[in-house]
VOSEBA-330871 format. One record per residue: residue number from 0; x, y, z of N, C-alpha, C in turn. Coordinates in steps of 0.2 Angstrom, whole numbers. Layout:
BEGIN
NUM / X / Y / Z / X / Y / Z / X / Y / Z
...
END
This chain:
BEGIN
0 / 134 / -97 / -202 / 128 / -100 / -199 / 123 / -102 / -204
1 / 122 / -108 / -206 / 117 / -110 / -211 / 112 / -115 / -207
2 / 107 / -113 / -204 / 102 / -117 / -201 / 97 / -120 / -207
3 / 96 / -116 / -212 / 92 / -118 / -217 / 95 / -116 / -224
4 / 95 / -121 / -229 / 97 / -120 / -236 / 91 / -121 / -240
5 / 88 / -116 / -242 / 81 / -116 / -246 / 82 / -115 / -253
6 / 78 / -119 / -257 / 79 / -119 / -264 / 73 / -116 / -268
7 / 74 / -113 / -273 / 68 / -112 / -278 / 71 / -112 / -285
8 / 67 / -115 / -290 / 70 / -116 / -297 / 72 / -109 / -300
9 / 77 / -110 / -304 / 80 / -104 / -308 / 75 / -102 / -313
10 / 71 / -106 / -316 / 66 / -105 / -321 / 60 / -102 / -319
11 / 59 / -101 / -312 / 53 / -98 / -309 / 55 / -92 / -305
12 / 57 / -86 / -309 / 58 / -80 / -305 / 53 / -78 / -300
13 / 47 / -79 / -301 / 41 / -78 / -297 / 42 / -81 / -290
14 / 45 / -87 / -290 / 46 / -90 / -284 / 52 / -88 / -280
15 / 57 / -86 / -284 / 64 / -83 / -282 / 62 / -77 / -278
16 / 58 / -73 / -281 / 56 / -66 / -278 / 53 / -67 / -271
17 / 51 / -73 / -269 / 48 / -73 / -263 / 53 / -75 / -257
18 / 59 / -76 / -259 / 64 / -77 / -254 / 64 / -73 / -248
19 / 64 / -66 / -249 / 64 / -61 / -243 / 59 / -63 / -238
20 / 53 / -65 / -240 / 48 / -66 / -235 / 49 / -72 / -230
21 / 53 / -77 / -232 / 54 / -83 / -229 / 60 / -83 / -224
22 / 65 / -79 / -224 / 70 / -78 / -219 / 75 / -84 / -219
23 / 76 / -87 / -224 / 81 / -93 / -224 / 88 / -90 / -223
24 / 92 / -94 / -220 / 99 / -92 / -219 / 103 / -92 / -225
25 / 101 / -96 / -230 / 105 / -97 / -236 / 99 / -99 / -242
26 / 98 / -94 / -246 / 93 / -95 / -252 / 97 / -98 / -258
27 / 94 / -102 / -262 / 98 / -105 / -267 / 93 / -105 / -274
28 / 96 / -102 / -279 / 92 / -102 / -285 / 95 / -108 / -289
29 / 91 / -112 / -290 / 93 / -119 / -293 / 92 / -120 / -300
30 / 98 / -120 / -303 / 99 / -122 / -310 / 99 / -130 / -311
31 / 100 / -134 / -306 / 100 / -141 / -307 / 94 / -144 / -307
32 / 92 / -148 / -302 / 86 / -152 / -302 / 80 / -148 / -302
33 / 80 / -142 / -300 / 73 / -138 / -300 / 72 / -135 / -306
34 / 76 / -135 / -311 / 75 / -132 / -318 / 75 / -138 / -323
35 / 70 / -139 / -327 / 69 / -144 / -332 / 75 / -143 / -337
36 / 77 / -149 / -340 / 83 / -148 / -345 / 81 / -143 / -351
37 / 75 / -143 / -353 / 74 / -139 / -359 / 74 / -131 / -357
38 / 74 / -130 / -350 / 73 / -123 / -348 / 80 / -120 / -345
39 / 85 / -125 / -345 / 91 / -123 / -341 / 95 / -117 / -345
40 / 95 / -117 / -351 / 99 / -112 / -355 / 95 / -105 / -354
41 / 88 / -105 / -354 / 85 / -99 / -353 / 85 / -96 / -346
42 / 85 / -101 / -341 / 86 / -99 / -334 / 92 / -96 / -333
43 / 98 / -99 / -336 / 104 / -96 / -335 / 105 / -89 / -338
44 / 102 / -88 / -344 / 102 / -82 / -348 / 99 / -76 / -344
45 / 94 / -78 / -340 / 90 / -73 / -336 / 93 / -72 / -329
46 / 98 / -76 / -327 / 100 / -76 / -320 / 102 / -70 / -317
47 / 106 / -66 / -321 / 108 / -59 / -318 / 102 / -55 / -317
48 / 97 / -55 / -321 / 91 / -51 / -320 / 87 / -54 / -314
49 / 86 / -60 / -313 / 83 / -63 / -307 / 86 / -61 / -301
50 / 93 / -62 / -301 / 97 / -60 / -295 / 96 / -53 / -293
51 / 96 / -48 / -298 / 95 / -41 / -297 / 88 / -40 / -294
52 / 83 / -43 / -296 / 76 / -42 / -294 / 75 / -44 / -287
53 / 78 / -50 / -285 / 77 / -52 / -278 / 81 / -48 / -273
54 / 87 / -46 / -276 / 91 / -41 / -271 / 87 / -34 / -270
55 / 84 / -32 / -276 / 80 / -26 / -275 / 74 / -27 / -271
56 / 71 / -33 / -270 / 66 / -35 / -266 / 67 / -35 / -259
57 / 74 / -34 / -257 / 76 / -34 / -250 / 78 / -40 / -247
58 / 81 / -45 / -251 / 84 / -51 / -248 / 90 / -49 / -243
59 / 90 / -52 / -237 / 95 / -50 / -232 / 100 / -56 / -231
60 / 97 / -62 / -232 / 101 / -68 / -231 / 107 / -69 / -237
61 / 110 / -75 / -236 / 115 / -76 / -241 / 111 / -79 / -247
62 / 114 / -77 / -253 / 111 / -79 / -259 / 116 / -83 / -264
63 / 114 / -89 / -265 / 118 / -93 / -269 / 115 / -96 / -276
64 / 119 / -99 / -280 / 116 / -102 / -286 / 118 / -109 / -286
65 / 114 / -114 / -287 / 116 / -121 / -287 / 117 / -122 / -295
66 / 123 / -124 / -297 / 124 / -125 / -304 / 123 / -133 / -305
67 / 124 / -135 / -311 / 123 / -142 / -313 / 129 / -146 / -311
68 / 128 / -152 / -311 / 134 / -157 / -309 / 140 / -156 / -313
69 / 146 / -157 / -310 / 152 / -155 / -314 / 153 / -159 / -320
70 / 150 / -165 / -321 / 150 / -169 / -327 / 146 / -166 / -332
71 / 141 / -162 / -330 / 136 / -159 / -335 / 139 / -154 / -340
72 / 137 / -154 / -346 / 139 / -149 / -351 / 137 / -142 / -349
73 / 133 / -141 / -344 / 130 / -135 / -342 / 135 / -132 / -336
74 / 139 / -136 / -333 / 143 / -134 / -327 / 147 / -127 / -328
75 / 151 / -127 / -333 / 156 / -121 / -334 / 152 / -115 / -336
76 / 147 / -116 / -340 / 142 / -110 / -342 / 138 / -108 / -336
77 / 136 / -112 / -332 / 132 / -111 / -325 / 137 / -106 / -321
78 / 143 / -109 / -320 / 148 / -105 / -315 / 149 / -98 / -318
79 / 150 / -97 / -325 / 151 / -91 / -328 / 145 / -86 / -327
80 / 139 / -89 / -328 / 133 / -85 / -327 / 132 / -83 / -319
81 / 133 / -88 / -315 / 132 / -87 / -308 / 137 / -81 / -305
82 / 143 / -82 / -307 / 148 / -77 / -304 / 148 / -70 / -308
83 / 144 / -70 / -313 / 142 / -64 / -317 / 137 / -60 / -314
84 / 133 / -63 / -309 / 128 / -60 / -305 / 130 / -58 / -298
85 / 126 / -54 / -295 / 127 / -52 / -288 / 125 / -57 / -283
86 / 129 / -62 / -283 / 128 / -68 / -278 / 133 / -68 / -273
87 / 132 / -72 / -268 / 137 / -73 / -262 / 141 / -80 / -263
88 / 139 / -84 / -268 / 142 / -90 / -269 / 138 / -95 / -273
89 / 141 / -101 / -274 / 138 / -106 / -278 / 137 / -113 / -274
90 / 133 / -117 / -276 / 132 / -123 / -273 / 133 / -128 / -279
91 / 138 / -133 / -277 / 140 / -138 / -282 / 137 / -144 / -280
92 / 133 / -147 / -284 / 130 / -154 / -282 / 134 / -160 / -284
93 / 133 / -165 / -280 / 136 / -172 / -282 / 144 / -171 / -283
94 / 147 / -168 / -279 / 155 / -168 / -279 / 157 / -175 / -278
95 / 162 / -177 / -282 / 165 / -184 / -281 / 172 / -184 / -280
96 / 176 / -179 / -283 / 183 / -178 / -282 / 185 / -171 / -281
97 / 190 / -170 / -278 / 192 / -163 / -276 / 193 / -159 / -282
98 / 195 / -162 / -288 / 197 / -158 / -294 / 191 / -155 / -297
99 / 185 / -157 / -296 / 179 / -155 / -299 / 177 / -148 / -296
100 / 180 / -146 / -290 / 179 / -139 / -287 / 183 / -134 / -290
101 / 188 / -136 / -294 / 193 / -131 / -296 / 191 / -125 / -300
102 / 186 / -126 / -305 / 183 / -120 / -308 / 180 / -115 / -304
103 / 176 / -118 / -299 / 173 / -113 / -294 / 179 / -109 / -290
104 / 184 / -113 / -288 / 189 / -110 / -284 / 193 / -104 / -288
105 / 193 / -106 / -295 / 196 / -101 / -299 / 192 / -94 / -299
106 / 185 / -95 / -300 / 181 / -89 / -300 / 181 / -85 / -294
107 / 181 / -89 / -288 / 181 / -85 / -282 / 188 / -82 / -280
108 / 193 / -85 / -282 / 200 / -82 / -281 / 200 / -76 / -285
109 / 198 / -76 / -292 / 199 / -71 / -296 / 194 / -65 / -294
110 / 188 / -66 / -292 / 184 / -61 / -290 / 186 / -58 / -284
111 / 188 / -62 / -279 / 191 / -59 / -273 / 197 / -54 / -274
112 / 201 / -56 / -279 / 206 / -51 / -281 / 204 / -45 / -285
113 / 199 / -46 / -289 / 197 / -40 / -293 / 192 / -36 / -290
114 / 187 / -39 / -286 / 182 / -35 / -284 / 180 / -38 / -277
115 / 185 / -36 / -272 / 183 / -39 / -265 / 177 / -36 / -262
116 / 174 / -40 / -258 / 167 / -37 / -255 / 167 / -39 / -247
117 / 163 / -35 / -244 / 162 / -36 / -237 / 160 / -43 / -235
118 / 155 / -46 / -238 / 153 / -53 / -237 / 157 / -58 / -242
119 / 160 / -62 / -238 / 165 / -67 / -242 / 161 / -71 / -247
120 / 163 / -72 / -253 / 160 / -77 / -257 / 161 / -84 / -254
121 / 156 / -88 / -255 / 156 / -95 / -252 / 155 / -100 / -257
122 / 157 / -106 / -255 / 155 / -112 / -259 / 152 / -118 / -255
123 / 147 / -120 / -257 / 143 / -126 / -254 / 144 / -132 / -258
124 / 146 / -137 / -256 / 147 / -143 / -259 / 142 / -149 / -257
125 / 139 / -152 / -262 / 135 / -157 / -261 / 138 / -164 / -261
126 / 138 / -168 / -256 / 140 / -175 / -255 / 135 / -179 / -255
127 / 133 / -183 / -261 / 127 / -186 / -262 / 127 / -192 / -266
128 / 133 / -195 / -266 / 134 / -201 / -270 / 139 / -206 / -266
129 / 139 / -212 / -268 / 143 / -217 / -265 / 150 / -215 / -265
130 / 153 / -213 / -271 / 160 / -211 / -272 / 161 / -204 / -268
131 / 156 / -200 / -268 / 157 / -194 / -264 / 158 / -195 / -257
132 / 154 / -199 / -254 / 154 / -201 / -247 / 161 / -204 / -245
133 / 163 / -209 / -250 / 170 / -212 / -249 / 175 / -207 / -249
134 / 174 / -202 / -253 / 180 / -197 / -254 / 178 / -190 / -249
135 / 174 / -191 / -245 / 171 / -185 / -241 / 177 / -181 / -237
136 / 182 / -185 / -235 / 187 / -181 / -231 / 191 / -177 / -236
137 / 193 / -179 / -242 / 197 / -175 / -247 / 193 / -170 / -250
138 / 186 / -171 / -251 / 182 / -166 / -253 / 181 / -160 / -248
139 / 180 / -162 / -242 / 179 / -157 / -237 / 185 / -152 / -236
140 / 191 / -156 / -237 / 197 / -152 / -236 / 198 / -147 / -242
141 / 196 / -149 / -248 / 196 / -145 / -254 / 191 / -139 / -253
142 / 185 / -140 / -251 / 180 / -135 / -250 / 182 / -130 / -245
143 / 185 / -133 / -240 / 187 / -128 / -234 / 193 / -123 / -237
144 / 197 / -126 / -241 / 203 / -122 / -244 / 200 / -116 / -248
145 / 194 / -117 / -251 / 192 / -112 / -256 / 189 / -106 / -253
146 / 186 / -106 / -247 / 183 / -100 / -244 / 182 / -102 / -237
147 / 183 / -97 / -233 / 182 / -97 / -225 / 175 / -98 / -223
148 / 170 / -97 / -228 / 163 / -97 / -226 / 160 / -103 / -230
149 / 164 / -108 / -232 / 161 / -114 / -235 / 157 / -119 / -231
150 / 154 / -123 / -235 / 149 / -128 / -231 / 149 / -134 / -236
151 / 146 / -139 / -233 / 144 / -145 / -237 / 137 / -148 / -235
152 / 134 / -151 / -239 / 128 / -154 / -237 / 128 / -162 / -239
153 / 124 / -165 / -235 / 123 / -173 / -237 / 116 / -173 / -241
154 / 116 / -176 / -247 / 110 / -177 / -250 / 108 / -185 / -250
155 / 103 / -186 / -246 / 102 / -193 / -244 / 98 / -196 / -250
156 / 94 / -193 / -254 / 90 / -195 / -259 / 94 / -198 / -265
157 / 99 / -194 / -267 / 103 / -196 / -272 / 108 / -201 / -270
158 / 110 / -201 / -264 / 114 / -206 / -261 / 111 / -213 / -261
159 / 104 / -213 / -259 / 101 / -219 / -259 / 99 / -222 / -266
160 / 98 / -217 / -271 / 97 / -220 / -278 / 104 / -222 / -281
161 / 109 / -219 / -279 / 116 / -222 / -281 / 118 / -228 / -279
162 / 116 / -230 / -272 / 118 / -236 / -269 / 113 / -241 / -271
163 / 107 / -239 / -273 / 102 / -244 / -274 / 98 / -246 / -268
164 / 98 / -242 / -263 / 94 / -244 / -257 / 87 / -241 / -257
165 / 84 / -243 / -252 / 77 / -241 / -251 / 76 / -236 / -245
166 / 73 / -230 / -247 / 72 / -225 / -242 / 66 / -227 / -237
167 / 68 / -225 / -231 / 63 / -226 / -225 / 62 / -220 / -221
168 / 57 / -219 / -218 / 56 / -213 / -214 / 61 / -212 / -209
169 / 63 / -217 / -205 / 68 / -217 / -200 / 75 / -215 / -203
170 / 77 / -218 / -209 / 83 / -216 / -212 / 89 / -220 / -210
171 / 88 / -226 / -207 / 94 / -230 / -204 / 98 / -232 / -210
172 / 95 / -233 / -216 / 99 / -235 / -222 / 104 / -230 / -224
173 / 104 / -224 / -222 / 109 / -218 / -224 / 113 / -216 / -218
174 / 112 / -219 / -212 / 115 / -217 / -206 / 122 / -217 / -207
175 / 125 / -222 / -209 / 132 / -222 / -210 / 135 / -217 / -214
176 / 132 / -216 / -220 / 135 / -211 / -224 / 133 / -204 / -221
177 / 128 / -203 / -218 / 126 / -196 / -215 / 131 / -195 / -210
178 / 133 / -200 / -206 / 138 / -199 / -201 / 145 / -197 / -204
179 / 147 / -201 / -209 / 154 / -200 / -212 / 154 / -192 / -215
180 / 149 / -190 / -218 / 149 / -183 / -221 / 150 / -178 / -215
181 / 146 / -178 / -210 / 147 / -173 / -205 / 154 / -174 / -201
182 / 156 / -180 / -200 / 163 / -180 / -197 / 168 / -177 / -202
183 / 168 / -178 / -208 / 173 / -175 / -213 / 172 / -168 / -213
184 / 166 / -165 / -213 / 165 / -158 / -213 / 168 / -155 / -207
185 / 166 / -158 / -201 / 169 / -155 / -195 / 176 / -155 / -194
186 / 179 / -160 / -197 / 187 / -161 / -197 / 190 / -156 / -201
187 / 186 / -153 / -206 / 189 / -148 / -210 / 187 / -141 / -208
188 / 183 / -141 / -203 / 180 / -134 / -200 / 175 / -131 / -204
189 / 171 / -136 / -207 / 165 / -133 / -212 / 159 / -133 / -208
190 / 154 / -129 / -210 / 147 / -130 / -209 / 144 / -136 / -212
191 / 140 / -140 / -208 / 138 / -146 / -211 / 130 / -145 / -211
192 / 127 / -147 / -217 / 120 / -146 / -218 / 117 / -153 / -220
193 / 112 / -154 / -216 / 109 / -161 / -216 / 104 / -162 / -222
194 / 102 / -168 / -223 / 98 / -171 / -228 / 91 / -168 / -228
195 / 88 / -168 / -234 / 81 / -165 / -235 / 76 / -170 / -232
196 / 70 / -168 / -230 / 64 / -172 / -229 / 59 / -171 / -234
197 / 58 / -175 / -239 / 54 / -174 / -245 / 46 / -175 / -243
198 / 45 / -178 / -238 / 38 / -178 / -235 / 36 / -172 / -233
199 / 34 / -167 / -237 / 33 / -160 / -236 / 28 / -158 / -231
200 / 23 / -163 / -230 / 17 / -161 / -226 / 18 / -164 / -219
201 / 23 / -167 / -218 / 24 / -171 / -211 / 29 / -167 / -207
202 / 27 / -162 / -203 / 31 / -158 / -199 / 34 / -162 / -194
203 / 31 / -167 / -191 / 33 / -171 / -185 / 39 / -175 / -188
204 / 39 / -177 / -194 / 45 / -181 / -197 / 51 / -176 / -198
205 / 49 / -170 / -200 / 55 / -166 / -201 / 58 / -164 / -195
206 / 54 / -163 / -190 / 57 / -161 / -183 / 61 / -167 / -180
207 / 59 / -173 / -181 / 62 / -179 / -178 / 69 / -180 / -182
208 / 68 / -179 / -189 / 74 / -180 / -193 / 79 / -175 / -191
209 / 77 / -168 / -190 / 82 / -163 / -189 / 85 / -164 / -182
210 / 81 / -167 / -177 / 84 / -168 / -171 / 90 / -173 / -171
211 / 89 / -178 / -175 / 94 / -183 / -176 / 100 / -180 / -179
212 / 99 / -176 / -184 / 104 / -172 / -188 / 108 / -168 / -183
213 / 104 / -164 / -179 / 108 / -160 / -174 / 112 / -164 / -169
214 / 109 / -170 / -167 / 113 / -174 / -162 / 119 / -176 / -165
215 / 119 / -178 / -172 / 125 / -180 / -175 / 131 / -175 / -176
216 / 128 / -168 / -176 / 133 / -163 / -176 / 132 / -158 / -182
217 / 126 / -159 / -186 / 124 / -155 / -191 / 122 / -148 / -189
218 / 123 / -143 / -193 / 122 / -136 / -191 / 115 / -134 / -194
219 / 113 / -137 / -199 / 106 / -135 / -202 / 104 / -140 / -207
220 / 99 / -138 / -211 / 95 / -143 / -215 / 93 / -140 / -221
221 / 93 / -145 / -226 / 90 / -143 / -233 / 83 / -142 / -232
222 / 80 / -137 / -235 / 73 / -135 / -234 / 70 / -135 / -241
223 / 64 / -138 / -242 / 61 / -138 / -249 / 54 / -134 / -249
224 / 52 / -132 / -243 / 46 / -128 / -242 / 47 / -122 / -237
225 / 44 / -117 / -238 / 45 / -111 / -233 / 43 / -113 / -226
226 / 38 / -118 / -225 / 37 / -120 / -218 / 43 / -124 / -215
227 / 47 / -128 / -219 / 52 / -131 / -217 / 58 / -126 / -214
228 / 58 / -120 / -217 / 63 / -115 / -215 / 62 / -114 / -208
229 / 56 / -112 / -206 / 54 / -111 / -199 / 56 / -117 / -194
230 / 54 / -123 / -197 / 55 / -129 / -193 / 63 / -130 / -192
231 / 67 / -128 / -197 / 74 / -129 / -196 / 77 / -124 / -191
232 / 75 / -118 / -192 / 77 / -113 / -187 / 76 / -115 / -180
233 / 70 / -118 / -179 / 68 / -120 / -172 / 72 / -126 / -170
234 / 73 / -131 / -174 / 77 / -137 / -173 / 85 / -136 / -171
235 / 88 / -131 / -175 / 95 / -130 / -175 / 97 / -123 / -171
236 / 92 / -121 / -167 / 93 / -115 / -162 / 92 / -118 / -155
237 / 96 / -116 / -150 / 95 / -118 / -143 / 88 / -114 / -141
238 / 85 / -118 / -137 / 79 / -115 / -133 / 81 / -110 / -128
239 / 76 / -106 / -125 / 78 / -102 / -120 / 81 / -106 / -114
240 / 78 / -112 / -112 / 80 / -116 / -107 / 87 / -118 / -108
241 / 88 / -120 / -114 / 95 / -123 / -115 / 100 / -117 / -115
242 / 99 / -111 / -117 / 103 / -105 / -116 / 104 / -104 / -109
243 / 99 / -104 / -105 / 100 / -102 / -98 / 104 / -107 / -94
244 / 103 / -114 / -96 / 107 / -119 / -93 / 114 / -118 / -95
245 / 116 / -116 / -101 / 122 / -115 / -103 / 126 / -109 / -100
246 / 122 / -104 / -99 / 124 / -98 / -95 / 126 / -100 / -88
247 / 122 / -104 / -85 / 124 / -106 / -78 / 130 / -110 / -78
248 / 130 / -115 / -82 / 136 / -119 / -83 / 143 / -115 / -84
249 / 143 / -111 / -88 / 149 / -107 / -90 / 151 / -103 / -84
250 / 146 / -99 / -81 / 147 / -95 / -75 / 150 / -100 / -69
251 / 147 / -105 / -68 / 150 / -110 / -63 / 157 / -112 / -64
252 / 158 / -114 / -70 / 165 / -116 / -72 / 170 / -111 / -72
253 / 168 / -105 / -74 / 173 / -99 / -73 / 174 / -98 / -66
254 / 169 / -98 / -62 / 171 / -97 / -55 / 175 / -102 / -52
255 / 174 / -109 / -54 / 178 / -114 / -51 / 185 / -114 / -54
256 / 186 / -112 / -60 / 193 / -111 / -63 / 197 / -105 / -59
257 / 193 / -100 / -58 / 196 / -95 / -54 / 199 / -97 / -47
258 / 196 / -102 / -45 / 198 / -105 / -38 / 203 / -111 / -39
259 / 205 / -112 / -45 / 210 / -118 / -46 / 207 / -124 / -47
260 / 200 / -125 / -49 / 197 / -131 / -49 / 195 / -132 / -57
261 / 197 / -138 / -59 / 196 / -139 / -67 / 190 / -144 / -68
262 / 188 / -147 / -63 / 182 / -152 / -64 / 177 / -150 / -59
263 / 170 / -149 / -60 / 166 / -147 / -55 / 159 / -152 / -56
264 / 156 / -152 / -50 / 149 / -155 / -50 / 144 / -150 / -51
265 / 141 / -150 / -57 / 136 / -144 / -58 / 129 / -147 / -59
266 / 125 / -146 / -54 / 118 / -148 / -55 / 117 / -156 / -56
267 / 122 / -159 / -52 / 122 / -167 / -53 / 126 / -170 / -58
268 / 129 / -166 / -62 / 133 / -168 / -68 / 140 / -166 / -67
269 / 145 / -171 / -69 / 152 / -169 / -69 / 154 / -165 / -75
270 / 156 / -159 / -74 / 158 / -155 / -79 / 165 / -153 / -80
271 / 168 / -154 / -86 / 175 / -152 / -87 / 175 / -149 / -94
272 / 181 / -148 / -97 / 182 / -144 / -103 / 178 / -145 / -109
273 / 177 / -152 / -111 / 172 / -153 / -117 / 165 / -150 / -116
274 / 162 / -151 / -110 / 155 / -149 / -109 / 155 / -141 / -108
275 / 161 / -138 / -106 / 161 / -131 / -106 / 161 / -129 / -113
276 / 165 / -132 / -117 / 165 / -130 / -124 / 158 / -130 / -128
277 / 154 / -136 / -126 / 148 / -136 / -129 / 143 / -131 / -126
278 / 143 / -129 / -120 / 139 / -124 / -117 / 141 / -117 / -121
279 / 147 / -116 / -122 / 149 / -110 / -125 / 147 / -110 / -132
280 / 147 / -115 / -136 / 144 / -116 / -143 / 136 / -114 / -142
281 / 133 / -116 / -137 / 126 / -115 / -137 / 124 / -107 / -136
282 / 128 / -104 / -132 / 128 / -97 / -131 / 130 / -93 / -137
283 / 134 / -96 / -142 / 136 / -92 / -148 / 130 / -92 / -153
284 / 125 / -97 / -152 / 120 / -97 / -157 / 114 / -93 / -155
285 / 110 / -90 / -160 / 104 / -86 / -159 / 99 / -91 / -156
286 / 95 / -88 / -152 / 89 / -92 / -148 / 84 / -94 / -153
287 / 81 / -99 / -152 / 75 / -102 / -156 / 70 / -97 / -157
288 / 67 / -97 / -163 / 61 / -92 / -164 / 55 / -95 / -162
289 / 50 / -91 / -160 / 44 / -93 / -158 / 43 / -97 / -152
END
């Protein structure tokens, strides 16, 4: 479960050390966009220490490192440094072909064989270019084959820059790509993480955008501020009312099934197998916070 994918730059250990207080489902130490080019080598060299410090600070969620893009000269060195630290996995941005994930698969398979751990190592792939979206099905299949806990995210800002579009608050210009990524992710059995909202002081926009993502089938959202983490958890968790309605539906359906009835009239709605599955999914999620 990744309702929130929260980033802090690798060259700012002081910000990384604040991860435990924010409660994100997946924290990301960012060697890519968050770290200036002149500081990437230094941040990579101190990565093991940074990870050890945030672990000692009591981080309980999943901890990953976002490496630089596969075409970057930093990519392989980033992977080596990341998997040399006590992390749970890596985030690979701007994936465009399945082959680009091979080095990460090599590291995960090697470490799983040499040093198995209770928490599975994971891979989060970023689909955020025109080529990446067009190859989303093959990319998601490859990511799913690497780890049972893998996920992908859709990067709207990079996608819009790549296609030459213009970003709007409503986001109609990325709707088709956003939909293609979540469909490819779910077909491969992956967790799907929705686009970022970069208007960081507009909570209403974040919640509206998150609701659209949840309606599409996304499981969580990229978060760029601590406040967005709390909003994401609210948006991607069922309310108490939703959980109670799901509980009643499951109970009614199970009672009907025991009497040989496959389709029921439940509180004015026709209920069959697909709606039962959705109610069961609601009950499997933690309740909304606050």
